[in-house]
MMTF fields as JSON, N, C-alpha, C and O atoms, coordinates in Angstrom:
{
  "mmtfVersion": "1.0.0",
  "mmtfProducer": "UNKNOWN",
  "numBonds": 259,
  "numAtoms": 260,
  "numGroups": 65,
  "numChains": 1,
  "numModels": 1,
  "chainsPerModel": [1],
  "groupsPerChain": [65],
  "chainIdList": ["A"],
  "bondAtomList": [4, 2, 8, 6, 12, 10, 16, 14, 20, 18, 24, 22, 28, 26, 32, 30, 36, 34, 40, 38, 44, 42, 48, 46, 52, 50, 56, 54, 60, 58, 64, 62, 68, 66, 72, 70, 76, 74, 80, 78, 84, 82, 88, 86, 92, 90, 96, 94, 100, 98, 104, 102, 108, 106, 112, 110, 116, 114, 120, 118, 124, 122, 128, 126, 132, 130, 136, 134, 140, 138, 144, 142, 148, 146, 152, 150, 156, 154, 160, 158, 164, 162, 168, 166, 172, 170, 176, 174, 180, 178, 184, 182, 188, 186, 192, 190, 196, 194, 200, 198, 204, 202, 208, 206, 212, 210, 216, 214, 220, 218, 224, 222, 228, 226, 232, 230, 236, 234, 240, 238, 244, 242, 248, 246, 252, 250, 256, 254],
  "bondOrderList": [1, 1, 1, 1, 1, 1, 1, 1, 1, 1, 1, 1, 1, 1, 1, 1, 1, 1, 1, 1, 1, 1, 1, 1, 1, 1, 1, 1, 1, 1, 1, 1, 1, 1, 1, 1, 1, 1, 1, 1, 1, 1, 1, 1, 1, 1, 1, 1, 1, 1, 1, 1, 1, 1, 1, 1, 1, 1, 1, 1, 1, 1, 1, 1],
  "groupList": [{"groupName": "MET", "atomNameList": ["N", "CA", "C", "O"], "elementList": ["N", "C", "C", "O"], "formalChargeList": [0, 0, 0, 0], "bondAtomList": [1, 0, 2, 1, 3, 2], "bondOrderList": [1, 1, 2], "singleLetterCode": "M", "chemCompType": "L-PEPTIDE LINKING"}, {"groupName": "LEU", "atomNameList": ["N", "CA", "C", "O"], "elementList": ["N", "C", "C", "O"], "formalChargeList": [0, 0, 0, 0], "bondAtomList": [1, 0, 2, 1, 3, 2], "bondOrderList": [1, 1, 2], "singleLetterCode": "L", "chemCompType": "L-PEPTIDE LINKING"}, {"groupName": "VAL", "atomNameList": ["N", "CA", "C", "O"], "elementList": ["N", "C", "C", "O"], "formalChargeList": [0, 0, 0, 0], "bondAtomList": [1, 0, 2, 1, 3, 2], "bondOrderList": [1, 1, 2], "singleLetterCode": "V", "chemCompType": "L-PEPTIDE LINKING"}, {"groupName": "GLY", "atomNameList": ["N", "CA", "C", "O"], "elementList": ["N", "C", "C", "O"], "formalChargeList": [0, 0, 0, 0], "bondAtomList": [1, 0, 2, 1, 3, 2], "bondOrderList": [1, 1, 2], "singleLetterCode": "G", "chemCompType": "PEPTIDE LINKING"}, {"groupName": "SER", "atomNameList": ["N", "CA", "C", "O"], "elementList": ["N", "C", "C", "O"], "formalChargeList": [0, 0, 0, 0], "bondAtomList": [1, 0, 2, 1, 3, 2], "bondOrderList": [1, 1, 2], "singleLetterCode": "S", "chemCompType": "L-PEPTIDE LINKING"}, {"groupName": "ASP", "atomNameList": ["N", "CA", "C", "O"], "elementList": ["N", "C", "C", "O"], "formalChargeList": [0, 0, 0, 0], "bondAtomList": [1, 0, 2, 1, 3, 2], "bondOrderList": [1, 1, 2], "singleLetterCode": "D", "chemCompType": "L-PEPTIDE LINKING"}, {"groupName": "ARG", "atomNameList": ["N", "CA", "C", "O"], "elementList": ["N", "C", "C", "O"], "formalChargeList": [0, 0, 0, 0], "bondAtomList": [1, 0, 2, 1, 3, 2], "bondOrderList": [1, 1, 2], "singleLetterCode": "R", "chemCompType": "L-PEPTIDE LINKING"}, {"groupName": "ILE", "atomNameList": ["N", "CA", "C", "O"], "elementList": ["N", "C", "C", "O"], "formalChargeList": [0, 0, 0, 0], "bondAtomList": [1, 0, 2, 1, 3, 2], "bondOrderList": [1, 1, 2], "singleLetterCode": "I", "chemCompType": "L-PEPTIDE LINKING"}, {"groupName": "TYR", "atomNameList": ["N", "CA", "C", "O"], "elementList": ["N", "C", "C", "O"], "formalChargeList": [0, 0, 0, 0], "bondAtomList": [1, 0, 2, 1, 3, 2], "bondOrderList": [1, 1, 2], "singleLetterCode": "Y", "chemCompType": "L-PEPTIDE LINKING"}, {"groupName": "GLU", "atomNameList": ["N", "CA", "C", "O"], "elementList": ["N", "C", "C", "O"], "formalChargeList": [0, 0, 0, 0], "bondAtomList": [1, 0, 2, 1, 3, 2], "bondOrderList": [1, 1, 2], "singleLetterCode": "E", "chemCompType": "L-PEPTIDE LINKING"}, {"groupName": "THR", "atomNameList": ["N", "CA", "C", "O"], "elementList": ["N", "C", "C", "O"], "formalChargeList": [0, 0, 0, 0], "bondAtomList": [1, 0, 2, 1, 3, 2], "bondOrderList": [1, 1, 2], "singleLetterCode": "T", "chemCompType": "L-PEPTIDE LINKING"}, {"groupName": "ALA", "atomNameList": ["N", "CA", "C", "O"], "elementList": ["N", "C", "C", "O"], "formalChargeList": [0, 0, 0, 0], "bondAtomList": [1, 0, 2, 1, 3, 2], "bondOrderList": [1, 1, 2], "singleLetterCode": "A", "chemCompType": "L-PEPTIDE LINKING"}, {"groupName": "HIS", "atomNameList": ["N", "CA", "C", "O"], "elementList": ["N", "C", "C", "O"], "formalChargeList": [0, 0, 0, 0], "bondAtomList": [1, 0, 2, 1, 3, 2], "bondOrderList": [1, 1, 2], "singleLetterCode": "H", "chemCompType": "L-PEPTIDE LINKING"}, {"groupName": "PRO", "atomNameList": ["N", "CA", "C", "O"], "elementList": ["N", "C", "C", "O"], "formalChargeList": [0, 0, 0, 0], "bondAtomList": [1, 0, 2, 1, 3, 2], "bondOrderList": [1, 1, 2], "singleLetterCode": "P", "chemCompType": "L-PEPTIDE LINKING"}, {"groupName": "LYS", "atomNameList": ["N", "CA", "C", "O"], "elementList": ["N", "C", "C", "O"], "formalChargeList": [0, 0, 0, 0], "bondAtomList": [1, 0, 2, 1, 3, 2], "bondOrderList": [1, 1, 2], "singleLetterCode": "K", "chemCompType": "L-PEPTIDE LINKING"}],
  "groupTypeList": [0, 1, 2, 3, 4, 3, 1, 5, 3, 3, 6, 4, 7, 3, 3, 8, 3, 9, 6, 2, 4, 3, 9, 1, 2, 5, 1, 10, 4, 3, 5, 2, 3, 5, 10, 1, 1, 10, 11, 6, 12, 1, 3, 11, 10, 1, 1, 11, 1, 3, 5, 2, 5, 13, 14, 9, 1, 4, 13, 7, 10, 3, 2, 1, 11],
  "groupIdList": [1, 2, 3, 4, 5, 6, 7, 8, 9, 10, 11, 12, 13, 14, 15, 16, 17, 18, 19, 20, 21, 22, 23, 24, 25, 26, 27, 28, 29, 30, 31, 32, 33, 34, 35, 36, 37, 38, 39, 40, 41, 42, 43, 44, 45, 46, 47, 48, 49, 50, 51, 52, 53, 54, 55, 56, 57, 58, 59, 60, 61, 62, 63, 64, 65],
  "secStructList": [7, 7, 7, 1, 6, 6, 5, 7, 7, 1, 7, 7, 7, 1, 7, 5, 7, 6, 6, 1, 7, 5, 7, 7, 5, 7, 6, 6, 6, 1, 1, 5, 7, 1, 5, 7, 7, 7, 2, 2, 2, 2, 2, 2, 2, 2, 2, 2, 2, 6, 6, 7, 7, 7, 6, 6, 1, 7, 7, 7, 4, 4, 4, 5, 7],
  "xCoordList": [128.869, 129.981, 129.684, 128.586, 130.66, 130.566, 131.604, 132.764, 131.183, 132.067, 131.828, 130.681, 132.881, 132.721, 133.748, 134.586, 133.657, 134.583, 134.182, 133.033, 135.12, 134.854, 135.033, 134.751, 135.506, 135.701, 137.169, 137.926, 137.558, 138.888, 138.758, 138.485, 138.949, 138.644, 139.722, 140.757, 139.444, 140.395, 140.558, 141.64, 139.485, 139.604, 138.285, 137.238, 138.356, 137.174, 136.926, 137.85, 135.682, 135.305, 134.984, 134.249, 135.533, 135.258, 136.009, 137.105, 135.412, 136.049, 135.151, 134.003, 135.669, 134.924, 135.679, 136.909, 134.938, 135.53, 135.818, 135.612, 136.291, 136.669, 135.482, 135.669, 134.269, 133.058, 132.371, 131.193, 133.093, 132.633, 131.41, 130.512, 131.393, 130.368, 130.99, 132.175, 130.183, 130.69, 131.201, 130.592, 132.309, 132.894, 132.315, 131.781, 132.419, 132.018, 132.997, 134.129, 132.562, 133.348, 133.64, 132.802, 134.827, 135.172, 134.794, 135.415, 133.798, 133.284, 134.29, 134.206, 135.223, 136.187, 137.33, 137.918, 137.649, 138.751, 138.282, 138.943, 137.149, 136.684, 137.245, 136.895, 138.115, 138.703, 137.758, 136.695, 138.145, 137.373, 137.362, 138.4, 136.173, 136.058, 134.945, 134.878, 134.058, 133.069, 131.626, 130.767, 131.317, 129.977, 129.416, 130.091, 128.18, 127.491, 127.046, 126.218, 127.575, 127.273, 125.856, 125.48, 125.072, 123.693, 123.468, 124.333, 122.31, 121.936, 121.852, 122.084, 121.526, 121.471, 122.845, 122.94, 123.905, 125.257, 125.564, 126.162, 125.163, 125.372, 124.578, 125.097, 123.335, 122.516, 123.122, 123.137, 123.62, 124.256, 125.512, 125.81, 126.243, 127.445, 127.079, 127.75, 126.021, 125.571, 125.098, 125.364, 124.404, 123.994, 125.212, 125.248, 126.211, 127.424, 128.157, 128.715, 128.155, 128.778, 128.066, 128.692, 126.751, 125.967, 125.909, 125.062, 126.793, 126.84, 125.546, 125.16, 124.881, 123.682, 124.046, 124.635, 123.698, 124.007, 123.181, 121.952, 123.833, 123.089, 122.488, 121.896, 122.635, 122.087, 122.517, 123.712, 121.577, 121.915, 122.428, 122.839, 122.409, 122.927, 124.455, 125.038, 125.09, 126.548, 127.08, 126.948, 127.687, 128.281, 129.579, 130.187, 129.983, 131.249, 132.308, 132.649, 132.819, 133.748, 135.083, 135.863, 135.35, 136.586, 136.666, 137.749, 135.547, 135.582, 135.519, 135.71, 135.252, 135.156, 136.549, 137.367, 136.804, 138.131, 138.23, 139.271],
  "yCoordList": [-5.064, -5.238, -4.434, -4.503, -3.685, -2.934, -3.474, -3.67, -3.713, -4.241, -3.455, -3.19, -3.084, -2.434, -1.345, -1.054, -0.752, 0.331, 1.585, 1.727, 2.475, 3.706, 3.585, 4.525, 2.415, 2.176, 1.974, 1.433, 2.412, 2.131, 0.808, 0.802, -0.302, -1.629, -2.23, -1.621, -3.444, -4.203, -3.711, -3.824, -3.159, -2.621, -2.743, -2.994, -2.563, -2.559, -1.135, -0.325, -0.84, 0.484, 0.368, -0.529, 1.273, 1.279, 0.198, -0.196, -0.281, -1.306, -1.737, -1.301, -2.595, -3.122, -2.868, -2.885, -2.632, -2.45, -3.784, -4.836, -3.744, -4.972, -5.878, -7.077, -5.343, -6.162, -6.475, -6.831, -6.346, -6.607, -5.743, -6.186, -4.526, -3.572, -2.633, -2.309, -2.204, -1.355, -0.019, 0.593, 0.425, 1.714, 2.792, 2.479, 4.04, 5.151, 5.263, 4.788, 5.89, 5.917, 7.349, 8.238, 7.56, 8.814, 8.63, 7.825, 9.354, 9.156, 9.53, 9.006, 10.408, 10.815, 9.831, 9.76, 9.074, 8.12, 6.667, 5.773, 6.429, 5.059, 4.429, 3.299, 5.148, 4.646, 4.894, 5.491, 4.44, 4.704, 6.218, 6.871, 6.779, 8.23, 8.672, 8.24, 9.538, 10.174, 10.091, 10.774, 9.283, 9.206, 7.801, 6.824, 7.698, 6.41, 6.04, 6.736, 4.971, 4.538, 3.974, 3.134, 4.439, 3.975, 3.562, 3.754, 3.0, 2.621, 3.852, 3.747, 5.01, 6.25, 6.593, 7.091, 6.328, 6.577, 5.644, 6.066, 4.399, 3.452, 3.883, 3.846, 4.286, 4.761, 5.982, 6.073, 6.916, 8.116, 7.75, 8.365, 6.759, 6.305, 5.693, 5.946, 4.892, 4.287, 5.359, 5.258, 6.378, 7.494, 8.2, 8.497, 8.471, 9.138, 8.297, 8.844, 6.972, 6.09, 6.171, 6.015, 6.417, 6.538, 7.956, 8.267, 8.822, 10.233, 10.98, 11.878, 10.605, 11.3, 12.048, 11.471, 13.328, 14.144, 13.645, 13.695, 13.162, 12.662, 13.772, 13.495, 15.034, 16.223, 16.295, 16.396, 16.246, 16.407, 15.121, 15.136, 14.02, 12.764, 12.77, 13.446, 12.033, 12.006, 10.661, 9.652, 10.64, 9.377, 9.058, 9.932, 7.829, 7.388, 7.66, 6.771, 8.869, 9.253, 8.522, 8.521, 7.908, 7.159, 5.907, 5.342, 5.449, 4.268, 4.632, 3.772, 5.899, 6.323, 6.584, 7.26, 6.035, 6.204, 7.533, 7.849],
  "zCoordList": [-30.133, -31.04, -32.3, -32.852, -32.736, -33.977, -34.948, -34.585, -36.185, -37.214, -38.489, -38.846, -39.171, -40.46, -40.693, -39.84, -41.871, -42.201, -41.436, -41.018, -41.26, -40.531, -39.031, -38.289, -38.577, -37.147, -36.829, -37.635, -35.653, -35.122, -34.373, -33.173, -35.06, -34.525, -33.652, -33.381, -33.224, -32.428, -31.012, -30.435, -30.434, -29.083, -28.349, -28.947, -27.063, -26.196, -25.722, -25.649, -25.403, -24.915, -23.429, -23.018, -22.625, -21.187, -20.452, -20.85, -19.374, -18.57, -17.431, -17.338, -16.562, -15.428, -14.144, -14.123, -13.068, -11.751, -11.097, -11.702, -9.872, -9.17, -8.886, -8.679, -8.871, -8.674, -9.998, -10.021, -11.077, -12.439, -12.794, -13.511, -12.289, -12.692, -13.717, -13.641, -14.672, -15.746, -15.233, -14.356, -15.777, -15.442, -16.362, -17.426, -15.96, -16.801, -17.968, -17.876, -19.067, -20.301, -20.742, -20.59, -21.286, -21.956, -23.424, -24.119, -23.905, -25.259, -26.343, -27.453, -26.06, -27.081, -27.266, -28.345, -26.23, -26.346, -26.268, -26.797, -25.612, -25.399, -24.148, -23.81, -23.455, -22.217, -21.042, -21.209, -19.876, -18.669, -18.455, -18.558, -18.154, -18.044, -17.128, -15.977, -17.626, -16.767, -17.258, -16.699, -18.283, -18.846, -18.712, -19.038, -18.232, -18.172, -19.582, -20.169, -20.121, -21.483, -21.548, -20.731, -22.524, -22.703, -24.152, -25.007, -24.414, -25.778, -26.682, -27.886, -26.119, -26.917, -27.497, -28.619, -26.736, -27.244, -28.417, -29.407, -28.311, -29.404, -30.63, -31.746, -30.439, -31.551, -32.214, -33.442, -31.429, -31.981, -32.761, -33.785, -32.286, -32.98, -34.324, -35.325, -34.353, -35.612, -36.594, -37.792, -36.1, -36.966, -37.546, -38.74, -36.708, -37.165, -38.218, -39.17, -38.048, -39.045, -40.384, -41.432, -40.354, -41.579, -42.109, -42.946, -41.638, -42.047, -41.762, -42.51, -40.676, -40.221, -38.947, -38.033, -38.883, -37.711, -36.524, -36.575, -35.451, -34.297, -33.44, -32.397, -33.871, -33.197, -31.739, -31.462, -30.801, -29.379, -28.736, -27.576, -29.465, -28.935, -29.002, -29.85, -28.125, -28.07, -28.561, -27.868, -29.765, -30.242, -29.508, -28.891, -29.58, -29.017, -30.083, -30.863, -30.119, -31.171, -31.066, -32.018, -29.932, -29.756, -30.61, -30.755, -31.187, -32.049, -33.527, -34.386, -33.828, -35.221, -35.783, -35.16, -36.973, -37.59, -38.297, -38.874]
}
């Protein structure tokens, strides 16, 4: 869960399949897509929120306002 300013809030990222397994995510929209979401993506998103360049890491830009 992410809370605070700089976020496009009130939404969920990704989704679940019929067997309640996590779906791949589109990092630019936050919808179901083609990337396996990992803790590195969350860390990169937190860095981006703090105005720190996440370099080669890929933030979830779909949640950034």
